[in-house]
Each structure stands twice: as C-alpha cells, then as structure tokens.
PDBQT receptor file of N, H, CA, C and O in Angstrom, charges set to zero:
ATOM      1  N   MET A   1      -7.140 -20.165  17.946  1.00  0.00    +0.000 N 
ATOM      2  CA  MET A   1      -7.517 -20.225  16.688  1.00  0.00    +0.000 C 
ATOM      3  C   MET A   1      -8.002 -18.688  16.402  1.00  0.00    +0.000 C 
ATOM      4  O   MET A   1      -7.805 -18.158  15.308  1.00  0.00    +0.000 OA
ATOM      5  N   LYS A   2      -8.621 -18.056  17.432  1.00  0.00    +0.000 N 
ATOM      6  H   LYS A   2      -8.781 -18.487  18.320  1.00  0.00    +0.000 HD
ATOM      7  CA  LYS A   2      -9.206 -16.643  17.008  1.00  0.00    +0.000 C 
ATOM      8  C   LYS A   2      -8.077 -15.826  16.965  1.00  0.00    +0.000 C 
ATOM      9  O   LYS A   2      -8.078 -14.979  16.071  1.00  0.00    +0.000 OA
ATOM     10  N   ALA A   3      -6.855 -15.883  17.910  1.00  0.00    +0.000 N 
ATOM     11  H   ALA A   3      -6.855 -16.571  18.636  1.00  0.00    +0.000 HD
ATOM     12  CA  ALA A   3      -5.837 -14.933  18.055  1.00  0.00    +0.000 C 
ATOM     13  C   ALA A   3      -5.163 -15.318  16.516  1.00  0.00    +0.000 C 
ATOM     14  O   ALA A   3      -4.633 -14.351  15.970  1.00  0.00    +0.000 OA
ATOM     15  N   HIS A   4      -5.125 -16.438  15.857  1.00  0.00    +0.000 N 
ATOM     16  H   HIS A   4      -5.555 -17.224  16.301  1.00  0.00    +0.000 HD
ATOM     17  CA  HIS A   4      -4.340 -16.586  14.754  1.00  0.00    +0.000 C 
ATOM     18  C   HIS A   4      -5.071 -15.972  13.872  1.00  0.00    +0.000 C 
ATOM     19  O   HIS A   4      -4.310 -15.386  13.103  1.00  0.00    +0.000 OA
ATOM     20  N   CYS A   5      -6.367 -15.775  13.537  1.00  0.00    +0.000 N 
ATOM     21  H   CYS A   5      -6.986 -16.251  14.161  1.00  0.00    +0.000 HD
ATOM     22  CA  CYS A   5      -7.077 -15.178  12.748  1.00  0.00    +0.000 C 
ATOM     23  C   CYS A   5      -6.808 -13.539  13.015  1.00  0.00    +0.000 C 
ATOM     24  O   CYS A   5      -6.907 -12.775  12.055  1.00  0.00    +0.000 OA
ATOM     25  N   GLU A   6      -6.573 -13.184  13.929  1.00  0.00    +0.000 N 
ATOM     26  H   GLU A   6      -6.493 -13.804  14.709  1.00  0.00    +0.000 HD
ATOM     27  CA  GLU A   6      -6.522 -11.622  14.243  1.00  0.00    +0.000 C 
ATOM     28  C   GLU A   6      -5.143 -11.395  13.774  1.00  0.00    +0.000 C 
ATOM     29  O   GLU A   6      -4.977 -10.388  13.087  1.00  0.00    +0.000 OA
ATOM     30  N   ASP A   7      -4.237 -12.059  13.989  1.00  0.00    +0.000 N 
ATOM     31  H   ASP A   7      -4.372 -12.878  14.547  1.00  0.00    +0.000 HD
ATOM     32  CA  ASP A   7      -2.722 -12.100  13.476  1.00  0.00    +0.000 C 
ATOM     33  C   ASP A   7      -2.930 -11.814  11.924  1.00  0.00    +0.000 C 
ATOM     34  O   ASP A   7      -2.679 -10.742  11.374  1.00  0.00    +0.000 OA
ATOM     35  N   VAL A   8      -3.398 -12.878  11.357  1.00  0.00    +0.000 N 
ATOM     36  H   VAL A   8      -3.603 -13.749  11.803  1.00  0.00    +0.000 HD
ATOM     37  CA  VAL A   8      -3.464 -12.717   9.910  1.00  0.00    +0.000 C 
ATOM     38  C   VAL A   8      -4.241 -11.565   9.433  1.00  0.00    +0.000 C 
ATOM     39  O   VAL A   8      -3.748 -10.987   8.465  1.00  0.00    +0.000 OA
ATOM     40  N   ALA A   9      -5.459 -11.056   9.942  1.00  0.00    +0.000 N 
ATOM     41  H   ALA A   9      -5.860 -11.526  10.729  1.00  0.00    +0.000 HD
ATOM     42  CA  ALA A   9      -5.909  -9.855   9.474  1.00  0.00    +0.000 C 
ATOM     43  C   ALA A   9      -5.000  -8.911   9.799  1.00  0.00    +0.000 C 
ATOM     44  O   ALA A   9      -4.871  -8.040   8.939  1.00  0.00    +0.000 OA
ATOM     45  N   GLN A  10      -4.317  -8.801  10.779  1.00  0.00    +0.000 N 
ATOM     46  H   GLN A  10      -4.422  -9.509  11.478  1.00  0.00    +0.000 HD
ATOM     47  CA  GLN A  10      -3.434  -7.437  11.074  1.00  0.00    +0.000 C 
ATOM     48  C   GLN A  10      -2.311  -7.572   9.918  1.00  0.00    +0.000 C 
ATOM     49  O   GLN A  10      -1.933  -6.538   9.367  1.00  0.00    +0.000 OA
ATOM     50  N   HIS A  11      -1.797  -8.760   9.556  1.00  0.00    +0.000 N 
ATOM     51  H   HIS A  11      -2.104  -9.599  10.004  1.00  0.00    +0.000 HD
ATOM     52  CA  HIS A  11      -0.755  -8.856   8.708  1.00  0.00    +0.000 C 
ATOM     53  C   HIS A  11      -1.045  -8.351   7.270  1.00  0.00    +0.000 C 
ATOM     54  O   HIS A  11      -0.255  -7.695   6.592  1.00  0.00    +0.000 OA
ATOM     55  N   LEU A  12      -2.388  -8.780   6.869  1.00  0.00    +0.000 N 
ATOM     56  H   LEU A  12      -3.029  -9.314   7.420  1.00  0.00    +0.000 HD
ATOM     57  CA  LEU A  12      -3.063  -8.310   5.847  1.00  0.00    +0.000 C 
ATOM     58  C   LEU A  12      -3.116  -6.761   5.518  1.00  0.00    +0.000 C 
ATOM     59  O   LEU A  12      -2.760  -6.202   4.481  1.00  0.00    +0.000 OA
ATOM     60  N   ALA A  13      -3.516  -6.356   6.373  1.00  0.00    +0.000 N 
ATOM     61  H   ALA A  13      -3.806  -6.810   7.215  1.00  0.00    +0.000 HD
ATOM     62  CA  ALA A  13      -3.830  -4.913   6.919  1.00  0.00    +0.000 C 
ATOM     63  C   ALA A  13      -2.369  -4.109   6.519  1.00  0.00    +0.000 C 
ATOM     64  O   ALA A  13      -2.340  -3.198   5.692  1.00  0.00    +0.000 OA
ATOM     65  N   VAL A  14      -1.346  -4.531   7.142  1.00  0.00    +0.000 N 
ATOM     66  H   VAL A  14      -1.370  -5.271   7.815  1.00  0.00    +0.000 HD
ATOM     67  CA  VAL A  14      -0.101  -3.939   6.926  1.00  0.00    +0.000 C 
ATOM     68  C   VAL A  14       0.316  -4.349   5.388  1.00  0.00    +0.000 C 
ATOM     69  O   VAL A  14       1.012  -3.487   4.851  1.00  0.00    +0.000 OA
ATOM     70  N   ILE A  15       0.059  -5.362   4.673  1.00  0.00    +0.000 N 
ATOM     71  H   ILE A  15      -0.506  -6.062   5.109  1.00  0.00    +0.000 HD
ATOM     72  CA  ILE A  15       0.265  -5.670   3.439  1.00  0.00    +0.000 C 
ATOM     73  C   ILE A  15      -0.348  -4.652   2.736  1.00  0.00    +0.000 C 
ATOM     74  O   ILE A  15       0.400  -3.944   2.061  1.00  0.00    +0.000 OA
ATOM     75  N   GLY A  16      -1.653  -4.383   2.734  1.00  0.00    +0.000 N 
ATOM     76  H   GLY A  16      -2.260  -4.958   3.283  1.00  0.00    +0.000 HD
ATOM     77  CA  GLY A  16      -2.477  -3.639   1.899  1.00  0.00    +0.000 C 
ATOM     78  C   GLY A  16      -1.814  -2.235   2.041  1.00  0.00    +0.000 C 
ATOM     79  O   GLY A  16      -1.389  -1.661   1.039  1.00  0.00    +0.000 OA
ATOM     80  N   ARG A  17      -1.719  -1.645   3.360  1.00  0.00    +0.000 N 
ATOM     81  H   ARG A  17      -2.065  -2.111   4.174  1.00  0.00    +0.000 HD
ATOM     82  CA  ARG A  17      -1.118  -0.498   3.631  1.00  0.00    +0.000 C 
ATOM     83  C   ARG A  17       0.184  -0.049   2.760  1.00  0.00    +0.000 C 
ATOM     84  O   ARG A  17       0.206   1.003   2.121  1.00  0.00    +0.000 OA
ATOM     85  N   ASN A  18       1.220  -0.934   2.809  1.00  0.00    +0.000 N 
ATOM     86  H   ASN A  18       1.202  -1.788   3.328  1.00  0.00    +0.000 HD
ATOM     87  CA  ASN A  18       2.332  -1.176   1.801  1.00  0.00    +0.000 C 
ATOM     88  C   ASN A  18       2.129  -0.843   0.375  1.00  0.00    +0.000 C 
ATOM     89  O   ASN A  18       2.789  -0.054  -0.300  1.00  0.00    +0.000 OA
ATOM     90  N   LEU A  19       1.056  -1.605  -0.001  1.00  0.00    +0.000 N 
ATOM     91  H   LEU A  19       0.520  -2.247   0.548  1.00  0.00    +0.000 HD
ATOM     92  CA  LEU A  19       0.743  -1.698  -1.378  1.00  0.00    +0.000 C 
ATOM     93  C   LEU A  19      -0.032  -0.567  -1.768  1.00  0.00    +0.000 C 
ATOM     94  O   LEU A  19       0.100  -0.172  -2.927  1.00  0.00    +0.000 OA
ATOM     95  N   ASN A  20      -0.836   0.037  -0.983  1.00  0.00    +0.000 N 
ATOM     96  H   ASN A  20      -0.943  -0.284  -0.042  1.00  0.00    +0.000 HD
ATOM     97  CA  ASN A  20      -1.345   1.438  -1.390  1.00  0.00    +0.000 C 
ATOM     98  C   ASN A  20      -0.598   2.398  -1.457  1.00  0.00    +0.000 C 
ATOM     99  O   ASN A  20      -0.816   3.346  -2.212  1.00  0.00    +0.000 OA
ATOM    100  N   LYS A  21       0.539   2.304  -0.580  1.00  0.00    +0.000 N 
ATOM    101  H   LYS A  21       0.716   1.534   0.034  1.00  0.00    +0.000 HD
ATOM    102  CA  LYS A  21       1.701   3.288  -0.425  1.00  0.00    +0.000 C 
ATOM    103  C   LYS A  21       2.352   3.512  -1.701  1.00  0.00    +0.000 C 
ATOM    104  O   LYS A  21       2.580   4.562  -2.302  1.00  0.00    +0.000 OA
ATOM    105  N   SER A  22       2.677   1.952  -2.072  1.00  0.00    +0.000 N 
ATOM    106  H   SER A  22       2.492   1.099  -1.584  1.00  0.00    +0.000 HD
ATOM    107  CA  SER A  22       3.776   1.926  -3.316  1.00  0.00    +0.000 C 
ATOM    108  C   SER A  22       3.046   2.341  -4.371  1.00  0.00    +0.000 C 
ATOM    109  O   SER A  22       3.659   3.021  -5.194  1.00  0.00    +0.000 OA
ATOM    110  N   VAL A  23       1.753   2.093  -4.603  1.00  0.00    +0.000 N 
ATOM    111  H   VAL A  23       1.255   1.541  -3.935  1.00  0.00    +0.000 HD
ATOM    112  CA  VAL A  23       1.035   2.675  -5.759  1.00  0.00    +0.000 C 
ATOM    113  C   VAL A  23       0.825   4.064  -5.966  1.00  0.00    +0.000 C 
ATOM    114  O   VAL A  23       0.818   4.638  -7.055  1.00  0.00    +0.000 OA
ATOM    115  N   PHE A  24       0.620   4.661  -4.628  1.00  0.00    +0.000 N 
ATOM    116  H   PHE A  24       0.626   4.195  -3.744  1.00  0.00    +0.000 HD
ATOM    117  CA  PHE A  24       0.271   6.014  -4.490  1.00  0.00    +0.000 C 
ATOM    118  C   PHE A  24       1.784   6.811  -4.921  1.00  0.00    +0.000 C 
ATOM    119  O   PHE A  24       1.815   7.943  -5.404  1.00  0.00    +0.000 OA
ATOM    120  N   GLU A  25       2.778   6.126  -4.692  1.00  0.00    +0.000 N 
ATOM    121  H   GLU A  25       2.753   5.207  -4.300  1.00  0.00    +0.000 HD
ATOM    122  CA  GLU A  25       4.093   6.822  -5.008  1.00  0.00    +0.000 C 
ATOM    123  C   GLU A  25       4.296   6.669  -6.663  1.00  0.00    +0.000 C 
ATOM    124  O   GLU A  25       4.596   7.608  -7.401  1.00  0.00    +0.000 OA
ATOM    125  N   MET A  26       4.089   5.426  -7.046  1.00  0.00    +0.000 N 
ATOM    126  H   MET A  26       3.845   4.664  -6.447  1.00  0.00    +0.000 HD
ATOM    127  CA  MET A  26       4.030   5.359  -8.484  1.00  0.00    +0.000 C 
ATOM    128  C   MET A  26       3.021   6.353  -9.140  1.00  0.00    +0.000 C 
ATOM    129  O   MET A  26       3.506   6.831 -10.165  1.00  0.00    +0.000 OA
ATOM    130  N   LYS A  27       1.929   6.751  -8.900  1.00  0.00    +0.000 N 
ATOM    131  H   LYS A  27       1.534   6.363  -8.068  1.00  0.00    +0.000 HD
ATOM    132  CA  LYS A  27       1.188   7.608  -9.692  1.00  0.00    +0.000 C 
ATOM    133  C   LYS A  27       1.607   9.227  -9.113  1.00  0.00    +0.000 C 
ATOM    134  O   LYS A  27       1.304  10.220  -9.774  1.00  0.00    +0.000 OA
ATOM    135  N   LYS A  28       2.145   9.293  -8.141  1.00  0.00    +0.000 N 
ATOM    136  H   LYS A  28       2.390   8.486  -7.604  1.00  0.00    +0.000 HD
ATOM    137  CA  LYS A  28       3.064  10.677  -7.824  1.00  0.00    +0.000 C 
ATOM    138  C   LYS A  28       3.889  10.735  -8.756  1.00  0.00    +0.000 C 
ATOM    139  O   LYS A  28       3.728  11.711  -9.489  1.00  0.00    +0.000 OA
ATOM    140  N   ARG A  29       4.971   9.858  -9.092  1.00  0.00    +0.000 N 
ATOM    141  H   ARG A  29       5.102   9.066  -8.496  1.00  0.00    +0.000 HD
ATOM    142  CA  ARG A  29       5.957   9.910  -9.851  1.00  0.00    +0.000 C 
ATOM    143  C   ARG A  29       5.766  10.209 -11.307  1.00  0.00    +0.000 C 
ATOM    144  O   ARG A  29       6.490  10.910 -12.014  1.00  0.00    +0.000 OA
ATOM    145  N   ARG A  30       4.461   9.440 -11.708  1.00  0.00    +0.000 N 
ATOM    146  H   ARG A  30       3.873   8.871 -11.134  1.00  0.00    +0.000 HD
ATOM    147  CA  ARG A  30       3.910   9.583 -13.082  1.00  0.00    +0.000 C 
ATOM    148  C   ARG A  30       3.435  11.070 -13.252  1.00  0.00    +0.000 C 
ATOM    149  O   ARG A  30       3.658  11.730 -14.267  1.00  0.00    +0.000 OA
ATOM    150  N   MET A  31       2.809  11.493 -12.236  1.00  0.00    +0.000 N 
ATOM    151  H   MET A  31       2.627  10.957 -11.412  1.00  0.00    +0.000 HD
ATOM    152  CA  MET A  31       2.034  12.803 -12.231  1.00  0.00    +0.000 C 
ATOM    153  C   MET A  31       3.367  14.124 -12.262  1.00  0.00    +0.000 C 
ATOM    154  O   MET A  31       3.243  15.148 -12.933  1.00  0.00    +0.000 OA
ATOM    155  N   MET A  32       4.409  13.863 -11.527  1.00  0.00    +0.000 N 
ATOM    156  H   MET A  32       4.511  13.031 -10.981  1.00  0.00    +0.000 HD
ATOM    157  CA  MET A  32       5.447  14.872 -11.456  1.00  0.00    +0.000 C 
ATOM    158  C   MET A  32       6.138  14.745 -12.632  1.00  0.00    +0.000 C 
ATOM    159  O   MET A  32       6.832  15.717 -12.933  1.00  0.00    +0.000 OA
ATOM    160  N   ARG A  33       6.133  13.502 -13.621  1.00  0.00    +0.000 N 
ATOM    161  H   ARG A  33       5.569  12.713 -13.377  1.00  0.00    +0.000 HD
ATOM    162  CA  ARG A  33       6.763  13.448 -14.989  1.00  0.00    +0.000 C 
ATOM    163  C   ARG A  33       5.982  14.244 -15.895  1.00  0.00    +0.000 C 
ATOM    164  O   ARG A  33       6.567  14.958 -16.709  1.00  0.00    +0.000 OA
ATOM    165  N   ARG A  34       4.627  14.200 -15.846  1.00  0.00    +0.000 N 
ATOM    166  H   ARG A  34       4.152  13.619 -15.185  1.00  0.00    +0.000 HD
ATOM    167  CA  ARG A  34       3.765  14.688 -16.665  1.00  0.00    +0.000 C 
ATOM    168  C   ARG A  34       3.868  16.255 -16.447  1.00  0.00    +0.000 C 
ATOM    169  O   ARG A  34       3.957  16.967 -17.447  1.00  0.00    +0.000 OA
ATOM    170  N   PHE A  35       3.861  16.815 -15.203  1.00  0.00    +0.000 N 
ATOM    171  H   PHE A  35       3.789  16.237 -14.390  1.00  0.00    +0.000 HD
ATOM    172  CA  PHE A  35       4.094  18.211 -14.966  1.00  0.00    +0.000 C 
ATOM    173  C   PHE A  35       5.213  18.715 -15.535  1.00  0.00    +0.000 C 
ATOM    174  O   PHE A  35       5.193  19.834 -16.049  1.00  0.00    +0.000 OA
ATOM    175  N   ARG A  36       6.367  17.921 -15.511  1.00  0.00    +0.000 N 
ATOM    176  H   ARG A  36       6.384  17.012 -15.093  1.00  0.00    +0.000 HD
ATOM    177  CA  ARG A  36       7.476  18.507 -16.022  1.00  0.00    +0.000 C 
ATOM    178  C   ARG A  36       7.691  18.849 -17.251  1.00  0.00    +0.000 C 
ATOM    179  O   ARG A  36       8.414  19.793 -17.569  1.00  0.00    +0.000 OA
ATOM    180  N   LEU A  37       6.936  17.936 -18.240  1.00  0.00    +0.000 N 
ATOM    181  H   LEU A  37       6.348  17.169 -17.982  1.00  0.00    +0.000 HD
ATOM    182  CA  LEU A  37       6.773  18.164 -19.569  1.00  0.00    +0.000 C 
ATOM    183  C   LEU A  37       6.260  19.617 -20.142  1.00  0.00    +0.000 C 
ATOM    184  O   LEU A  37       6.123  19.790 -21.353  1.00  0.00    +0.000 OA
TER     185      LEU A  37
C-alpha cells in the first residue's frame, strides 16, 4: 500500500510539473505578444 501511495505522489508531481510548464509557456507567449505591439 505504501508503495502505491508513493507511486501516486510521483505521478501527481509529474502532472503538476507539466501543468506548470504549460502555464509558463502560455504566459511567455502572452508576454511576447505584448512586447511585439
């Protein structure tokens, strides 16, 4: 059971990292668009 919990925690960490990355990319794109104007 403990191993399963660690697996889930690791999985959530990966998902969180990917979400942060995509949010960062969106913000970066928005900033670039703003600077272009």
